[in-house]
C-alpha positions as CSV (number, residue, x, y, z in Angstrom):
1,M,9.8,-7.1,20.3
2,M,6.5,-8.9,20.0
3,D,6.5,-9.3,23.8
4,H,6.0,-5.5,24.0
5,P,3.3,-4.8,21.3
6,H,3.2,-1.0,22.1
7,L,6.9,-0.7,21.5
8,F,6.6,-2.8,18.3
9,L,3.8,-0.6,16.9
10,A,5.7,2.6,17.8
11,H,8.8,1.2,16.0
12,L,6.7,0.6,12.9
13,F,5.3,4.2,13.1
14,E,8.9,5.5,13.3
15,R,9.8,3.5,10.1
16,A,6.8,4.9,8.3
17,V,7.8,8.5,9.3
18,E,11.4,7.9,8.3
19,A,10.2,6.8,4.8
20,A,8.6,10.2,4.4
21,D,11.7,12.1,5.7
22,P,11.9,15.4,3.8
23,Y,15.6,15.4,3.2
24,R,15.8,11.9,1.7
25,A,12.8,12.7,-0.5
26,I,14.0,16.1,-1.7
27,V,17.4,14.8,-2.6
28,R,15.9,12.4,-5.1
29,Y,14.1,15.2,-6.9
30,L,16.5,18.1,-6.9
31,P,16.1,20.2,-10.0
32,E,19.0,21.5,-12.1
33,R,20.4,24.8,-11.0
34,P,19.0,27.7,-13.0
35,K,21.0,30.5,-14.8
36,G,19.1,33.0,-12.6
37,R,17.7,33.1,-9.1
38,T,16.5,30.1,-7.0
39,V,13.4,31.1,-5.0
40,V,11.7,28.8,-2.5
41,V,8.1,29.1,-1.5
42,G,6.0,26.7,0.4
43,A,3.4,25.9,3.0
44,G,2.2,23.0,5.1
45,K,2.7,21.1,8.4
46,A,6.2,20.0,7.1
47,A,7.1,23.4,5.6
48,S,10.0,24.3,7.9
49,Q,11.5,20.7,7.7
50,M,11.2,20.7,4.0
51,A,12.8,24.1,3.7
52,A,15.7,23.1,6.0
53,A,16.2,19.9,4.0
54,F,16.3,21.9,0.8
55,E,18.9,24.3,2.2
56,R,21.0,21.4,3.2
57,A,20.7,19.7,-0.2
58,W,21.0,22.7,-2.5
59,Q,24.4,23.6,-3.9
60,G,24.0,27.3,-4.7
61,P,22.3,30.6,-3.6
62,V,18.7,30.3,-2.5
63,E,16.1,32.6,-1.0
64,G,12.5,32.4,-0.1
65,V,9.7,32.0,2.4
66,V,7.5,29.2,3.6
67,V,4.5,29.1,6.0
68,A,4.4,26.4,8.8
69,R,1.8,26.0,11.6
70,H,2.3,27.5,15.0
71,G,4.5,25.4,17.2
72,P,8.1,23.9,17.0
73,I,9.8,24.5,13.7
74,E,13.1,23.6,12.0
75,A,15.6,26.4,11.9
76,C,16.5,27.8,8.4
77,S,19.3,30.2,7.6
78,R,18.4,31.4,4.1
79,I,14.7,30.7,3.8
80,K,12.3,32.7,6.0
81,V,9.8,30.5,8.0
82,M,6.5,32.2,8.9
83,Q,3.9,30.6,11.1
84,A,0.2,30.5,11.1
85,A,-2.9,28.8,12.6
86,H,-4.2,25.4,11.6
87,P,-7.0,24.2,11.0
88,V,-8.8,27.5,11.2
89,P,-6.9,30.3,9.4
90,D,-5.7,33.4,11.2
91,E,-4.2,36.8,10.2
92,A,-0.7,35.4,10.3
93,G,-1.7,33.0,7.5
94,Q,-3.0,35.7,5.3
95,C,0.3,37.6,5.8
96,G,2.1,34.5,4.9
97,A,0.0,34.0,1.7
98,E,0.7,37.6,0.7
99,A,4.4,37.1,1.4
100,L,4.6,34.1,-1.0
101,L,3.0,36.1,-3.8
102,R,5.4,39.0,-3.2
103,Q,8.3,36.5,-3.2
104,V,7.6,35.4,-6.8
105,E,6.9,38.9,-8.2
106,G,9.1,40.1,-11.1
107,L,10.9,36.8,-11.9
108,G,12.2,36.0,-15.3
109,E,12.5,33.0,-17.6
110,D,16.0,32.1,-16.2
111,D,14.7,32.0,-12.6
112,L,13.6,28.9,-10.8
113,V,10.8,28.6,-8.2
114,V,10.8,25.5,-6.0
115,A,7.5,25.0,-4.2
116,L,7.7,22.9,-1.0
117,I,4.1,21.8,-0.4
118,S,2.7,19.5,2.3
119,G,-0.6,18.7,4.0
120,G,-2.2,21.5,6.0
121,G,-1.1,24.2,3.6
122,S,-4.6,25.0,2.6
123,A,-5.6,26.3,6.0
124,L,-2.2,28.0,6.4
125,L,-2.6,30.1,3.2
126,P,-5.9,32.0,3.6
127,L,-6.3,34.6,0.9
128,P,-10.0,35.1,0.1
129,P,-11.4,36.7,-3.1
130,L,-11.4,40.4,-3.3
131,G,-14.4,41.8,-1.4
132,F,-14.2,39.1,1.3
133,S,-12.4,39.1,4.7
134,L,-10.3,36.6,6.6
135,A,-13.3,36.0,8.8
136,D,-15.2,34.8,5.7
137,E,-12.5,32.2,4.9
138,A,-12.3,31.2,8.6
139,D,-16.0,30.6,8.6
140,L,-15.7,28.6,5.4
141,N,-13.1,26.4,7.0
142,R,-15.2,25.9,10.2
143,A,-18.1,24.8,8.0
144,L,-16.0,22.4,6.0
145,L,-14.5,20.9,9.2
146,A,-18.0,20.4,10.6
147,S,-19.5,18.9,7.5
148,G,-17.7,15.5,7.6
149,A,-16.5,16.0,4.0
150,P,-13.3,14.2,3.1
151,I,-10.1,16.3,2.8
152,S,-10.1,16.0,-1.0
153,A,-13.6,17.5,-1.2
154,M,-12.8,20.3,1.3
155,N,-9.7,21.3,-0.7
156,V,-11.8,21.5,-4.0
157,V,-14.1,24.0,-2.3
158,R,-11.2,25.9,-0.7
159,A,-9.5,26.2,-4.1
160,H,-12.5,28.1,-5.5
161,F,-12.5,30.6,-2.8
162,S,-8.9,31.9,-3.0
163,R,-6.4,34.2,-4.7
164,I,-3.5,31.8,-4.2
165,K,-4.7,28.2,-4.5
166,A,-5.5,26.1,-7.6
167,G,-2.3,27.1,-9.3
168,R,-2.6,30.8,-8.8
169,L,0.8,31.1,-7.0
170,A,2.5,29.4,-9.9
171,A,0.7,31.6,-12.3
172,A,2.0,34.6,-10.4
173,A,5.6,33.3,-10.8
174,Y,5.4,33.2,-14.6
175,P,7.6,33.3,-16.7
176,A,9.9,31.6,-14.1
177,R,9.9,27.8,-14.1
178,V,8.2,26.2,-11.1
179,V,9.1,22.8,-9.7
180,S,6.7,21.6,-7.1
181,L,7.9,19.0,-4.5
182,I,4.9,17.6,-2.7
183,V,4.5,15.5,0.5
184,S,1.0,14.1,0.0
185,D,-1.6,13.7,2.7
186,I,-4.4,13.2,0.2
187,P,-5.8,9.7,-0.5
188,G,-4.9,8.9,-4.1
189,D,-2.0,11.5,-4.0
190,H,-3.6,13.9,-6.5
191,P,-1.1,16.8,-6.4
192,A,-3.6,19.5,-7.1
193,L,-5.5,18.6,-4.0
194,V,-2.6,18.7,-1.5
195,A,-2.9,22.1,0.3
196,S,-5.4,23.0,-2.5
197,G,-2.6,23.1,-5.0
198,P,-1.1,26.6,-4.8
199,T,1.3,25.7,-7.6
200,V,-0.7,23.0,-9.3
201,P,-3.8,24.1,-11.4
202,D,-6.9,22.0,-10.7
203,E,-9.1,20.5,-13.4
204,T,-12.1,20.8,-11.2
205,S,-14.6,23.6,-11.9
206,A,-16.8,25.9,-9.9
207,D,-19.6,23.5,-10.7
208,D,-17.7,20.7,-9.0
209,A,-17.3,22.8,-5.9
210,M,-21.0,23.7,-5.9
211,R,-21.9,20.0,-6.2
212,L,-19.7,19.1,-3.2
213,I,-21.3,21.9,-1.1
214,K,-24.7,20.5,-1.9
215,D,-23.7,16.8,-1.4
216,Y,-22.2,17.4,2.0
217,R,-24.7,20.0,3.0
218,I,-22.1,22.6,3.8
219,A,-23.7,25.6,5.4
220,L,-22.3,28.7,3.9
221,P,-23.5,32.3,3.5
222,S,-25.1,33.1,0.1
223,T,-22.4,35.6,-0.6
224,V,-19.7,33.0,-0.3
225,I,-21.7,30.5,-2.3
226,D,-22.1,33.1,-5.1
227,A,-18.4,33.8,-5.1
228,I,-17.6,30.1,-5.4
229,A,-20.2,29.6,-8.2
230,Q,-18.6,32.4,-10.2
231,A,-14.9,31.5,-9.5
232,K,-12.6,31.0,-12.5
233,A,-9.7,28.8,-11.7
234,P,-6.6,28.9,-13.9
235,D,-6.6,26.6,-16.9
236,P,-4.1,23.7,-16.5
237,K,-3.3,24.0,-20.2
238,A,-2.5,27.7,-20.0
239,P,1.1,28.7,-21.2
240,E,1.9,29.9,-17.6
241,F,2.2,26.2,-16.6
242,A,3.8,24.7,-19.7
243,R,7.4,24.6,-18.2
244,N,6.4,23.5,-14.7
245,T,7.0,20.1,-13.2
246,V,5.3,18.4,-10.3
247,H,6.7,15.6,-8.1
248,V,4.9,13.8,-5.3
249,I,8.0,13.0,-3.2
250,A,6.5,11.2,-0.2
251,S,3.1,9.5,0.4
252,A,1.2,7.1,2.6
253,S,1.8,4.3,0.1
254,V,5.6,4.5,0.5
255,S,5.3,4.9,4.3
256,L,3.0,1.9,4.8
257,A,5.3,-0.2,2.6
258,A,8.2,0.7,4.9
259,A,6.3,-0.3,8.0
260,A,5.3,-3.6,6.4
261,E,8.9,-4.3,5.5
262,A,10.0,-3.5,9.1
263,A,7.4,-6.0,10.4
264,R,8.6,-8.7,8.1
265,S,12.2,-8.2,9.2
266,H,10.9,-9.2,12.7
267,G,9.3,-12.4,11.3
268,I,5.7,-11.0,11.2
269,Q,3.7,-11.2,7.9
270,A,2.3,-7.8,7.0
271,V,-0.6,-6.8,4.8
272,I,-1.8,-3.4,3.6
273,L,-5.5,-3.0,3.3
274,S,-5.3,0.4,1.5
275,D,-3.5,3.7,1.6
276,A,-6.6,5.6,0.7
277,I,-9.4,4.8,3.2
278,E,-11.8,7.6,3.8
279,G,-15.1,7.8,5.8
280,E,-16.4,8.5,9.2
281,A,-13.7,7.7,11.8
282,K,-15.9,5.7,14.1
283,E,-17.4,3.7,11.2
284,I,-13.9,2.9,9.8
285,G,-13.0,1.8,13.3
286,L,-15.9,-0.7,13.3
287,M,-14.8,-2.1,9.9
288,H,-11.2,-2.6,11.1
289,A,-12.5,-4.2,14.3
290,A,-14.6,-6.7,12.3
291,I,-11.5,-7.7,10.3
292,A,-9.4,-8.1,13.4
293,R,-12.1,-10.3,15.1
294,E,-12.4,-12.4,12.0
295,I,-8.7,-13.1,11.9
296,V,-8.6,-14.0,15.6
297,R,-11.6,-16.4,15.4
298,N,-11.3,-17.9,11.9
299,N,-7.8,-17.1,10.5
300,R,-9.4,-15.2,7.6
301,P,-8.9,-13.2,5.5
302,F,-5.3,-13.5,6.9
303,N,-3.7,-16.1,9.0
304,K,-2.4,-15.0,12.4
305,P,0.1,-13.8,13.5
306,V,-0.2,-10.8,11.2
307,L,0.2,-7.1,11.0
308,V,-2.6,-5.3,9.2
309,L,-1.9,-1.7,8.0
310,S,-4.0,1.0,6.5
311,G,-3.8,4.6,5.6
312,G,-5.9,7.4,4.2
313,E,-7.8,10.1,6.0
314,T,-11.0,9.6,8.0
315,T,-13.3,12.4,9.1
316,V,-15.2,13.3,12.2
317,T,-18.6,14.9,11.7
318,M,-19.5,17.2,14.5
319,A,-23.1,16.9,15.5
320,G,-23.1,20.1,17.4
321,A,-21.0,23.0,18.7
322,R,-20.0,21.3,21.9
323,A,-17.4,18.6,21.6
324,G,-14.5,17.2,23.7
325,R,-10.9,16.8,22.9
326,G,-9.5,14.5,20.2
327,G,-8.8,13.9,16.6
328,R,-9.8,11.5,13.9
329,N,-7.2,8.9,14.8
330,S,-8.1,8.8,18.5
331,E,-11.8,8.6,17.6
332,F,-11.2,5.8,15.1
333,L,-9.3,3.9,17.8
334,L,-11.9,4.4,20.5
335,S,-14.6,3.0,18.2
336,F,-12.2,0.1,17.4
337,A,-11.5,-0.5,21.0
338,L,-15.2,-0.7,22.0
339,A,-15.8,-3.2,19.2
340,I,-13.0,-5.6,20.2
341,E,-13.8,-5.6,23.9
342,G,-12.9,-8.9,25.5
343,V,-11.1,-10.3,22.4
344,D,-7.5,-11.4,23.2
345,G,-4.6,-11.1,20.8
346,I,-5.3,-7.7,19.2
347,T,-3.2,-4.6,19.8
348,A,-3.6,-1.5,17.7
349,L,-2.1,1.9,17.1
350,A,-3.8,4.7,15.2
351,A,-1.8,8.0,14.7
352,D,-1.4,11.0,12.4
353,T,2.0,10.9,10.7
354,D,2.6,14.6,11.4
355,G,2.6,13.7,15.1
356,I,-0.5,15.8,16.0
357,D,-4.0,14.3,16.0
358,G,-6.4,17.2,15.7
359,S,-5.4,20.0,18.0
360,E,-4.0,18.1,21.0
361,N,-0.4,17.0,21.7
362,N,-0.9,13.4,20.8
363,A,-0.4,11.7,17.5
364,G,-3.0,9.1,18.4
365,A,-3.3,6.2,20.9
366,F,-2.9,2.5,21.6
367,C,-5.7,0.0,22.4
368,D,-6.4,-3.7,22.9
369,G,-9.2,-5.9,24.1
370,T,-9.0,-4.6,27.6
371,T,-9.3,-0.9,26.8
372,A,-13.1,-0.6,27.2
373,A,-13.0,-2.5,30.5
374,R,-10.2,-0.4,31.9
375,L,-12.2,2.7,31.1
376,R,-15.2,1.3,33.0
377,S,-12.9,0.4,35.9
378,S,-11.8,4.0,36.0
379,G,-15.4,5.1,36.5
380,Q,-16.1,6.2,32.9
381,D,-17.9,4.8,29.9
382,G,-16.1,4.7,26.6
383,R,-19.3,5.1,24.6
384,R,-20.0,8.4,26.3
385,Y,-16.5,9.6,25.3
386,L,-17.2,8.5,21.7
387,L,-20.5,10.3,21.5
388,A,-18.9,13.5,22.9
389,H,-16.0,13.3,20.4
390,D,-13.7,13.2,23.4
391,A,-11.4,10.3,22.6
392,Y,-8.3,12.1,23.8
393,S,-9.7,12.3,27.3
394,A,-10.6,8.6,27.2
395,F,-7.1,7.5,26.3
396,E,-5.5,10.0,28.6
397,R,-7.5,8.6,31.5
398,I,-6.0,5.1,31.1
399,G,-2.5,6.2,30.0
400,D,-2.7,5.0,26.4
401,L,-2.0,8.2,24.4
402,F,0.8,8.0,21.9
403,V,2.8,11.3,22.0
404,P,5.9,11.2,19.8
405,G,5.8,15.0,19.1
406,P,5.8,16.7,15.7
407,T,7.5,14.5,13.1
408,G,8.3,17.1,10.4
409,T,6.3,15.3,7.7
410,N,2.7,14.5,6.9
411,V,1.5,11.6,4.9
412,N,-1.9,11.1,6.5
413,D,-3.2,8.5,9.0
414,F,-1.2,5.4,10.1
415,R,-3.2,2.5,11.4
416,A,-1.6,-0.7,12.5
417,M,-3.2,-3.8,14.1
418,V,-1.0,-6.7,15.3
419,I,-3.0,-9.9,15.8
420,V,-1.4,-13.0,17.4
């Protein structure tokens, strides 16, 4: 398989995604059947797949509703699947958030709420504070996406401008018991930050959100800033949450370990740099390129042949309103490709484990030491694509996009460099 590095890297991506398969993960954490009703609520890029997996695994009556992004979904027979926009919220998302709150109304102590939460759920559940509109929350999301703030910081701010996030959905289900099953896309796997924690109360305060707005220079209207400054999130120690349990059932750490094991089974040593790398995508690309070049030239910090893996979630700070096509993984890889130009023995894949990088149809792309030269031979300059945040077009031009389709899970970025 090493004779075909693209196939090898795609195989490792598949193993990583399989390790985050919703059915396998959910089966390990099924709660006991309640005396009363079993109600499922949820949101995220993997919402429909998690709901279908729960229906398959659950032995007993179940009802509920989850919110997934627009696009292909897994069919469910007993749990309603609604769809909404991502990354900028739409009216369908607000309808979905309201439907989740209605679903948990009037439950009793003998009832069970199972919350199926995955990355992307924050944008899919817009429900701004009273007195604000959906447009206000959409503008907030646009400002966050343009700021370059990491996903963990964005979700803290979102949690303090909502009637459903930061544990508010779980509080609305009281006195029913709530079991949250979470597929994490957050570096560090803090459950309250995944989808801004609709069923997991957050220990951060309005002051924390205000500090992040200042630190990342997030441009917001004064009315929105005032609302965030005055927000009162539920207390994690409140009695409403005393009977609840939270499980992170899949994460980048587990998926990277599965990819590493798959590489070793083919006789290639594998190392994991980190499952929680954050920062500007193009800068993280330069850092990974420096490591790859050092291995090629000096056999340090690892001897070749070797597979180097990393995960986390990079960001792309938009300098202006005009930008091309692409996502953080494609931008990372274009920066990486430019920095390894002319170096033999390096092939890399960067992809989003949900199968969609940004808003295009690719999960990411492949590159090697010839990528930059092939772009020039096609009549284009890779650096111009990078400056224009147009990495999708660059890799499309030379036929190196990676398009596996939606995967049904979401455990963040997958980066793999094979060096021989």
